[in-house]
One Martini backbone bead per residue (centre of mass of N, CA, C, O) as a GRO file, in nm:
protein
  322
    1MET     BB    1   3.600  -3.700   3.869
    2LYS     BB    2   3.441  -3.667   4.158
    3LYS     BB    3   3.513  -3.847   4.476
    4THR     BB    4   3.373  -3.957   4.763
    5ILE     BB    5   3.536  -4.020   5.074
    6ILE     BB    6   3.411  -4.213   5.340
    7SER     BB    7   3.425  -4.273   5.651
    8ALA     BB    8   3.297  -4.457   5.902
    9ALA     BB    9   3.248  -4.227   6.096
   10SER     BB   10   3.116  -4.037   5.905
   11LEU     BB   11   2.887  -4.222   5.809
   12THR     BB   12   2.756  -4.243   6.088
   13ALA     BB   13   2.698  -3.945   6.124
   14LEU     BB   14   2.532  -3.901   5.877
   15SER     BB   15   2.314  -4.112   5.927
   16ALA     BB   16   2.207  -3.975   6.178
   17VAL     BB   17   2.120  -3.706   6.046
   18ALA     BB   18   1.936  -3.831   5.830
   19ALA     BB   19   1.746  -3.974   6.024
   20ALA     BB   20   1.651  -3.722   6.165
   21ASN     BB   21   1.532  -3.570   5.916
   22ILE     BB   22   1.350  -3.796   5.794
   23SER     BB   23   1.173  -3.841   6.063
   24ALA     BB   24   1.053  -3.595   6.011
   25SER     BB   25   0.735  -3.430   5.941
   26GLU     BB   26   0.912  -3.174   5.871
   27VAL     BB   27   1.018  -2.930   5.609
   28THR     BB   28   1.249  -2.681   5.539
   29VAL     BB   29   1.293  -2.470   5.285
   30GLU     BB   30   1.576  -2.424   5.091
   31SER     BB   31   1.808  -2.304   4.902
   32GLY     BB   32   1.779  -2.530   4.620
   33ASP     BB   33   1.542  -2.666   4.669
   34THR     BB   34   1.342  -2.963   4.578
   35LEU     BB   35   1.115  -3.205   4.538
   36TRP     BB   36   1.332  -3.412   4.460
   37SER     BB   37   1.533  -3.377   4.701
   38ILE     BB   38   1.317  -3.427   4.923
   39SER     BB   39   1.218  -3.703   4.831
   40ALA     BB   40   1.499  -3.842   4.843
   41GLY     BB   41   1.531  -3.793   5.160
   42ALA     BB   42   1.229  -3.919   5.231
   43SER     BB   43   1.134  -4.163   5.046
   44GLN     BB   44   0.954  -3.998   4.840
   45SER     BB   45   0.739  -3.895   4.632
   46ILE     BB   46   0.637  -3.619   4.476
   47GLU     BB   47   0.333  -3.686   4.484
   48GLU     BB   48   0.312  -3.734   4.791
   49ILE     BB   49   0.402  -3.453   4.876
   50LYS     BB   50   0.179  -3.296   4.720
   51SER     BB   51  -0.059  -3.436   4.856
   52LEU     BB   52   0.016  -3.368   5.156
   53ASN     BB   53   0.038  -3.029   5.064
   54ASN     BB   54  -0.156  -2.933   4.824
   55LEU     BB   55  -0.003  -2.939   4.547
   56SER     BB   56  -0.020  -2.815   4.201
   57SER     BB   57   0.300  -2.790   4.197
   58ASP     BB   58   0.671  -2.771   4.190
   59LEU     BB   59   0.651  -2.509   4.348
   60ILE     BB   60   0.903  -2.367   4.567
   61PHE     BB   61   1.004  -2.200   4.878
   62PRO     BB   62   1.188  -2.045   5.085
   63GLY     BB   63   1.043  -2.146   5.411
   64ASP     BB   64   0.883  -2.372   5.349
   65VAL     BB   65   0.656  -2.608   5.502
   66LEU     BB   66   0.686  -2.966   5.481
   67LYS     BB   67   0.523  -3.259   5.466
   68VAL     BB   68   0.641  -3.572   5.598
   69ASP     BB   69   0.650  -3.955   5.553
   70ALA     BB   70   0.933  -4.110   5.681
   71GLU     BB   71   1.192  -4.332   5.670
   72ALA     BB   72   1.470  -4.472   5.732
   73PRO     BB   73   1.738  -4.540   5.564
   74SER     BB   74   1.919  -4.751   5.417
   75ALA     BB   75   2.224  -4.862   5.291
   76ALA     BB   76   2.152  -4.885   4.990
   77PRO     BB   77   2.120  -4.579   4.904
   78ALA     BB   78   2.425  -4.513   4.955
   79GLU     BB   79   2.525  -4.687   4.722
   80GLU     BB   80   2.353  -4.551   4.502
   81THR     BB   81   2.488  -4.280   4.528
   82GLU     BB   82   2.767  -4.372   4.455
   83ALA     BB   83   2.689  -4.475   4.179
   84ASP     BB   84   2.581  -4.209   4.065
   85ASN     BB   85   2.858  -4.059   4.089
   86ASP     BB   86   2.979  -4.256   3.850
   87ALA     BB   87   2.821  -4.118   3.650
   88THR     BB   88   2.810  -3.948   3.311
   89THR     BB   89   2.492  -3.950   3.313
   90TYR     BB   90   2.165  -3.766   3.309
   91THR     BB   91   1.816  -3.784   3.371
   92ILE     BB   92   1.585  -3.565   3.369
   93GLU     BB   93   1.353  -3.454   3.608
   94ALA     BB   94   1.091  -3.356   3.768
   95GLY     BB   95   1.228  -3.069   3.955
   96ASP     BB   96   1.493  -3.019   3.848
   97THR     BB   97   1.817  -2.878   3.906
   98LEU     BB   98   2.135  -2.774   3.876
   99PHE     BB   99   2.191  -2.769   4.178
  100ALA     BB  100   2.101  -3.056   4.245
  101ILE     BB  101   2.281  -3.205   4.043
  102ALA     BB  102   2.554  -3.097   4.146
  103SER     BB  103   2.522  -3.206   4.432
  104GLN     BB  104   2.495  -3.514   4.357
  105PHE     BB  105   2.785  -3.504   4.177
  106ASP     BB  106   3.001  -3.306   4.277
  107ILE     BB  107   2.946  -3.042   4.113
  108SER     BB  108   2.925  -2.770   3.907
  109ILE     BB  109   2.728  -2.567   3.724
  110ASP     BB  110   2.943  -2.480   3.516
  111GLU     BB  111   3.022  -2.755   3.428
  112ILE     BB  112   2.755  -2.844   3.315
  113LYS     BB  113   2.730  -2.616   3.107
  114ALA     BB  114   3.002  -2.677   2.955
  115TRP     BB  115   2.950  -2.983   2.879
  116ASN     BB  116   2.634  -2.892   2.752
  117ASN     BB  117   2.612  -2.610   2.622
  118LEU     BB  118   2.488  -2.396   2.837
  119SER     BB  119   2.333  -2.066   2.853
  120SER     BB  120   2.146  -2.170   3.086
  121ASP     BB  121   1.937  -2.299   3.365
  122LEU     BB  122   1.771  -2.448   3.159
  123ILE     BB  123   1.570  -2.740   3.194
  124ILE     BB  124   1.457  -3.075   3.069
  125ALA     BB  125   1.261  -3.316   3.095
  126GLY     BB  126   1.425  -3.616   2.960
  127LYS     BB  127   1.700  -3.508   2.943
  128THR     BB  128   2.046  -3.573   2.863
  129ILE     BB  129   2.333  -3.527   3.071
  130VAL     BB  130   2.645  -3.430   3.157
  131VAL     BB  131   2.845  -3.538   3.475
  132ALA     BB  132   3.130  -3.583   3.323
  133GLU     BB  133   3.429  -3.505   3.188
  134GLU     BB  134   3.489  -3.762   3.006
  135ALA     BB  135   3.204  -3.704   2.834
  136ALA     BB  136   3.219  -3.409   2.711
  137PRO     BB  137   3.357  -3.412   2.426
  138GLU     BB  138   3.145  -3.587   2.280
  139ALA     BB  139   2.896  -3.407   2.338
  140ALA     BB  140   3.004  -3.146   2.219
  141SER     BB  141   3.044  -3.237   1.925
  142VAL     BB  142   2.743  -3.311   1.880
  143GLN     BB  143   2.625  -3.020   1.948
  144GLU     BB  144   2.791  -2.841   1.744
  145ALA     BB  145   2.688  -2.931   1.467
  146PRO     BB  146   2.402  -2.808   1.461
  147GLU     BB  147   2.510  -2.511   1.491
  148ALA     BB  148   2.654  -2.509   1.216
  149GLU     BB  149   2.400  -2.560   1.049
  150GLU     BB  150   2.232  -2.321   1.146
  151ALA     BB  151   2.439  -2.104   1.050
  152ALA     BB  152   2.424  -2.182   0.742
  153ALA     BB  153   2.125  -2.148   0.668
  154PRO     BB  154   2.092  -1.834   0.678
  155ALA     BB  155   2.295  -1.774   0.451
  156VAL     BB  156   2.124  -1.896   0.225
  157GLU     BB  157   1.868  -1.733   0.275
  158GLU     BB  158   1.988  -1.456   0.218
  159VAL     BB  159   2.066  -1.504  -0.078
  160GLU     BB  160   1.784  -1.574  -0.170
  161ALA     BB  161   1.655  -1.310  -0.088
  162ALA     BB  162   1.829  -1.129  -0.268
  163GLU     BB  163   1.744  -1.263  -0.539
  164VAL     BB  164   1.447  -1.194  -0.513
  165GLU     BB  165   1.467  -0.891  -0.491
  166GLU     BB  166   1.603  -0.844  -0.772
  167VAL     BB  167   1.364  -0.956  -0.933
  168GLU     BB  168   1.151  -0.758  -0.832
  169VAL     BB  169   1.287  -0.501  -0.940
  170GLU     BB  170   1.285  -0.586  -1.239
  171GLU     BB  171   0.975  -0.625  -1.266
  172THR     BB  172   0.901  -0.326  -1.173
  173ALA     BB  173   1.061  -0.174  -1.394
  174ALA     BB  174   0.910  -0.246  -1.657
  175PRO     BB  175   0.633  -0.105  -1.613
  176ALA     BB  176   0.755   0.183  -1.592
  177VAL     BB  177   0.843   0.201  -1.892
  178GLU     BB  178   0.565   0.147  -2.014
  179GLU     BB  179   0.423   0.394  -1.900
  180VAL     BB  180   0.594   0.601  -2.043
  181GLU     BB  181   0.540   0.511  -2.331
  182GLU     BB  182   0.234   0.562  -2.323
  183VAL     BB  183   0.259   0.871  -2.284
  184GLN     BB  184   0.443   0.921  -2.546
  185GLU     BB  185   0.216   0.793  -2.752
  186THR     BB  186   0.056   1.042  -2.745
  187PRO     BB  187  -0.125   1.213  -3.001
  188GLU     BB  188  -0.039   1.535  -3.028
  189VAL     BB  189  -0.052   1.592  -3.332
  190GLU     BB  190  -0.351   1.509  -3.379
  191GLU     BB  191  -0.470   1.728  -3.194
  192THR     BB  192  -0.361   1.969  -3.354
  193GLU     BB  193  -0.502   1.897  -3.624
  194GLU     BB  194  -0.798   1.912  -3.516
  195VAL     BB  195  -0.781   2.217  -3.443
  196GLU     BB  196  -0.692   2.327  -3.735
  197GLN     BB  197  -0.917   2.234  -3.927
  198PRO     BB  198  -1.161   2.418  -3.848
  199GLN     BB  199  -1.000   2.690  -3.933
  200ALA     BB  200  -0.996   2.635  -4.246
  201ALA     BB  201  -1.300   2.649  -4.331
  202PRO     BB  202  -1.377   2.954  -4.285
  203ALA     BB  203  -1.161   3.074  -4.480
  204ALA     BB  204  -1.337   2.983  -4.747
  205GLU     BB  205  -1.590   3.161  -4.733
  206PRO     BB  206  -1.440   3.450  -4.839
  207ALA     BB  207  -1.380   3.396  -5.150
  208VAL     BB  208  -1.605   3.624  -5.241
  209THR     BB  209  -1.406   3.860  -5.352
  210GLY     BB  210  -1.490   4.126  -5.484
  211GLY     BB  211  -1.648   4.312  -5.673
  212ASN     BB  212  -1.967   4.346  -5.640
  213ALA     BB  213  -2.228   4.341  -5.419
  214ALA     BB  214  -2.427   4.165  -5.587
  215ALA     BB  215  -2.241   3.921  -5.636
  216VAL     BB  216  -2.183   3.854  -5.344
  217ALA     BB  217  -2.477   3.829  -5.232
  218ASN     BB  218  -2.576   3.609  -5.442
  219SER     BB  219  -2.359   3.401  -5.376
  220LEU     BB  220  -2.438   3.361  -5.071
  221ALA     BB  221  -2.752   3.292  -5.118
  222ALA     BB  222  -2.689   3.043  -5.250
  223GLY     BB  223  -2.852   2.762  -5.096
  224LYS     BB  224  -3.000   2.919  -4.884
  225SER     BB  225  -3.176   2.927  -4.569
  226TYR     BB  226  -3.424   3.005  -4.345
  227VAL     BB  227  -3.309   3.046  -3.997
  228TYR     BB  228  -3.360   3.100  -3.688
  229GLY     BB  229  -3.028   3.155  -3.565
  230GLY     BB  230  -2.875   3.103  -3.815
  231ASN     BB  231  -2.496   3.033  -3.895
  232SER     BB  232  -2.429   2.915  -4.205
  233ALA     BB  233  -2.381   2.782  -4.521
  234SER     BB  234  -2.719   2.708  -4.521
  235ALA     BB  235  -2.809   2.879  -4.257
  236VAL     BB  236  -3.006   3.186  -4.204
  237ASP     BB  237  -3.045   3.503  -4.103
  238CYS     BB  238  -3.038   3.832  -4.150
  239SER     BB  239  -2.776   3.904  -3.972
  240ALA     BB  240  -2.600   3.661  -4.068
  241PHE     BB  241  -2.588   3.747  -4.365
  242THR     BB  242  -2.460   4.038  -4.330
  243GLN     BB  243  -2.203   3.935  -4.187
  244GLN     BB  244  -2.106   3.753  -4.419
  245PHE     BB  245  -2.087   3.980  -4.629
  246MET     BB  246  -1.878   4.170  -4.502
  247ALA     BB  247  -1.649   3.962  -4.493
  248ALA     BB  248  -1.656   3.917  -4.815
  249PHE     BB  249  -1.647   4.220  -4.927
  250ASN     BB  250  -1.436   4.385  -4.678
  251GLY     BB  251  -1.340   4.212  -4.410
  252LYS     BB  252  -1.556   4.273  -4.202
  253SER     BB  253  -1.653   4.287  -3.846
  254ILE     BB  254  -1.976   4.233  -3.726
  255PRO     BB  255  -2.229   4.212  -3.559
  256ARG     BB  256  -2.496   3.977  -3.513
  257THR     BB  257  -2.707   4.191  -3.467
  258THR     BB  258  -2.908   4.446  -3.562
  259TYR     BB  259  -2.843   4.636  -3.333
  260GLY     BB  260  -2.533   4.610  -3.338
  261GLN     BB  261  -2.502   4.707  -3.636
  262GLN     BB  262  -2.635   4.988  -3.613
  263ALA     BB  263  -2.425   5.086  -3.395
  264ALA     BB  264  -2.164   5.036  -3.583
  265GLY     BB  265  -2.274   5.221  -3.790
  266THR     BB  266  -2.327   5.468  -4.059
  267GLN     BB  267  -2.538   5.694  -4.144
  268VAL     BB  268  -2.695   5.747  -4.470
  269SER     BB  269  -2.836   5.940  -4.754
  270ASN     BB  270  -2.647   5.791  -4.993
  271PRO     BB  271  -2.685   5.501  -5.104
  272GLN     BB  272  -2.477   5.207  -5.153
  273PRO     BB  273  -2.333   4.947  -5.261
  274GLY     BB  274  -2.303   4.764  -4.937
  275ASP     BB  275  -2.520   4.861  -4.772
  276LEU     BB  276  -2.738   4.879  -4.501
  277VAL     BB  277  -3.086   4.789  -4.445
  278PHE     BB  278  -3.346   4.899  -4.234
  279PHE     BB  279  -3.633   4.772  -4.041
  280ASN     BB  280  -3.862   4.806  -3.817
  281ASN     BB  281  -3.684   4.897  -3.572
  282PHE     BB  282  -3.442   4.695  -3.636
  283SER     BB  283  -3.565   4.391  -3.715
  284HIS     BB  284  -3.441   4.437  -4.009
  285VAL     BB  285  -3.205   4.314  -4.272
  286GLY     BB  286  -3.006   4.426  -4.568
  287VAL     BB  287  -2.862   4.431  -4.885
  288TYR     BB  288  -2.750   4.686  -5.077
  289ILE     BB  289  -2.731   4.693  -5.466
  290GLY     BB  290  -2.921   4.888  -5.599
  291ASN     BB  291  -3.194   5.006  -5.760
  292GLY     BB  292  -3.388   4.921  -5.506
  293GLN     BB  293  -3.208   4.674  -5.417
  294MET     BB  294  -3.190   4.349  -5.250
  295VAL     BB  295  -3.035   4.117  -5.005
  296ASP     BB  296  -3.214   3.864  -4.814
  297ALA     BB  297  -3.337   3.721  -4.500
  298LEU     BB  298  -3.665   3.705  -4.438
  299ASN     BB  299  -3.808   3.402  -4.448
  300PRO     BB  300  -3.910   3.081  -4.474
  301SER     BB  301  -4.094   3.144  -4.738
  302GLU     BB  302  -3.893   3.351  -4.899
  303GLY     BB  303  -3.608   3.349  -4.800
  304VAL     BB  304  -3.299   3.378  -4.996
  305GLY     BB  305  -3.266   3.699  -5.171
  306GLN     BB  306  -3.380   3.896  -5.428
  307ARG     BB  307  -3.521   4.230  -5.372
  308ALA     BB  308  -3.712   4.482  -5.305
  309VAL     BB  309  -3.732   4.719  -5.064
  310SER     BB  310  -4.057   4.748  -5.091
  311TYR     BB  311  -4.139   4.451  -5.012
  312VAL     BB  312  -4.128   4.535  -4.726
  313HIS     BB  313  -4.314   4.568  -4.468
  314GLY     BB  314  -4.340   4.902  -4.378
  315HIS     BB  315  -4.031   5.050  -4.279
  316VAL     BB  316  -3.757   5.256  -4.312
  317ASP     BB  317  -3.475   5.345  -4.107
  318GLY     BB  318  -3.202   5.295  -4.287
  319TYR     BB  319  -2.866   5.363  -4.385
  320TYR     BB  320  -2.553   5.169  -4.353
  321ARG     BB  321  -2.201   5.212  -4.296
  322PHE     BB  322  -1.857   5.020  -4.297
   0.00000   0.00000   0.00000
């Protein structure tokens, strides 16, 4: 701790200078000055100086001229200053700066920062700081402990965060596997079977193959009814019936309509069982089975069955072979 020893002559000189400065009604702010240091020199409170100069804050700048109204200090403050210089700690007041505190205790700013582990010049009013070297080790050890605790805390938090992240990855991984399994469980085989089953049913339709045309035609006609536009195992119209007959009789595929069938066939003059006979400008067709007989789907009232070719009103357009 530095201690200033002032001789009697020097003290007299300094007192004279101080009295001259303090008795002045105005003070010019110099670099490092604060309202606290100016108020201490003028024996006025900070609030009195602010009120006298209409200041709304403690902020002052070098070159500012401040009004003061002070009296010459007595010898007692000099003793108090010397007593303050012997202090080991100091409680920061509003308006204090490290420069002003260092000047008051005859120490450097770097010493204050080192003894109090300060990383900047920022200080807070109400905090107590060390202003003597002999008090520094104890204060440093007290302030270093919280720093060690603060350093340890993030390490624990990082480990916990890592564990949480690992758990989240595992939880998100499970649904991904489940989604893949759901896609793989799609019954592709069942869809294939459903497509193949309808194909098997029509294959059984032309089971009545071979034999003569009359047997095949009458077998197909059994149980069927006439429905215009129908083409199923139970309902047909005239061209649908002849189309089914050709597929069952000789395995040939012919067009669906009477006009398409006439265009695909070859007209013959000597009809044989199994030829098709067309009527009334190819608007009707039946299966010729010989002896002037045919099997056809005539209309809803006459139905599907065997009858004479001459039974149909109108005229015969011709016989066609496939």
